[in-house]
C-alpha positions in Angstrom: 3.5 11.9 11.5 5.3 9.6 9.1 4.3 9.0 5.5 3.5 5.6 4.2 3.9 4.7 0.5 2.1 2.1 -1.7 3.0 1.2 -5.2 0.9 -1.0 -7.6 1.8 -2.5 -10.8 -0.6 -2.5 -13.8 0.3 -5.0 -16.5 -2.8 -4.1 -18.6 -2.7 -0.3 -19.1 -6.1 1.1 -20.1 -8.1 4.0 -18.8 -10.4 1.5 -17.2 -7.7 -0.4 -15.4 -6.1 2.8 -14.1 -9.4 4.3 -12.9 -10.4 1.0 -11.2 -7.0 0.9 -9.3 -7.0 4.5 -8.3 -10.6 4.5 -7.1 -10.2 1.2 -5.2 -7.2 2.6 -3.2 -8.6 6.1 -2.7 -11.6 4.3 -1.0 -9.1 2.6 1.4 -7.8 6.0 2.4 -4.8 6.3 0.1 -4.0 9.6 -1.8 -2.9 9.3 -5.4 0.7 10.4 -5.8 1.6 9.7 -9.4 1.9 7.3 -12.3 4.9 6.1 -14.4 4.5 4.4 -17.7 6.8 1.8 -19.1 7.2 1.9 -22.9 9.5 0.3 -25.5 11.2 1.9 -28.4 9.1 0.1 -30.9 5.8 1.1 -29.4 4.5 4.3 -27.8 1.8 2.3 -26.0 2.6 1.6 -22.3 3.6 -1.9 -21.6 2.9 -1.5 -17.9 2.3 1.2 -15.4 3.3 1.8 -11.7 0.8 3.9 -9.7 2.0 5.4 -6.4 -0.1 6.4 -3.4 0.6 8.0 -0.1 -1.1 8.3 3.3 -0.2 9.2 6.9 1.2 6.1 8.7 -0.6 5.1 11.9 1.3 5.9 15.0 2.9 2.6 16.2 3.3 3.6 19.9 -0.4 4.1 20.3 -1.2 0.7 19.0 1.3 -0.9 21.4 -0.2 1.0 24.3 -3.6 -0.4 23.4 -2.3 -3.9 23.3 -0.6 -3.5 26.7 -3.9 -2.2 28.2 -5.8 -5.2 26.9 -3.2 -7.5 28.5 -3.6 -5.7 31.9 -7.3 -6.1 31.6 -7.0 -9.8 31.1 -7.9 -9.6 27.4 -5.6 -10.3 24.4 -2.4 -12.4 24.3 -0.3 -11.5 27.3 3.4 -11.3 26.6 3.0 -11.6 22.8 3.3 -8.7 20.5 0.8 -8.8 17.6 2.1 -7.5 14.3 0.2 -7.2 11.1 1.8 -9.1 8.2 3.2 -6.7 5.7 3.7 -7.9 2.0 7.2 -7.5 0.8 8.2 -5.9 -2.5 7.7 -7.8 -5.7 10.5 -8.3 -8.3 9.3 -7.7 -11.8 11.2 -9.5 -14.5 10.7 -9.8 -18.2 
């Protein structure tokens, strides 16, 4: 099965914000993978953090088979493929 990745950006880096973000995504079925801190030379305190998560990606073929079955049964939207919207990557600029 394929692996799906998720990255979140924390612009306020405290133990509370990290804990809140990790707990929220773990409840959604994601597994914590790692954290990267962004610092500057003038300060050792992180300016932002990127937290990464992984999970097994759902099989796409099975979802399409279910939609085809609905169409044959007279349910759903015949002839139209339904896809969930996926958010694109965000560009972070200073």
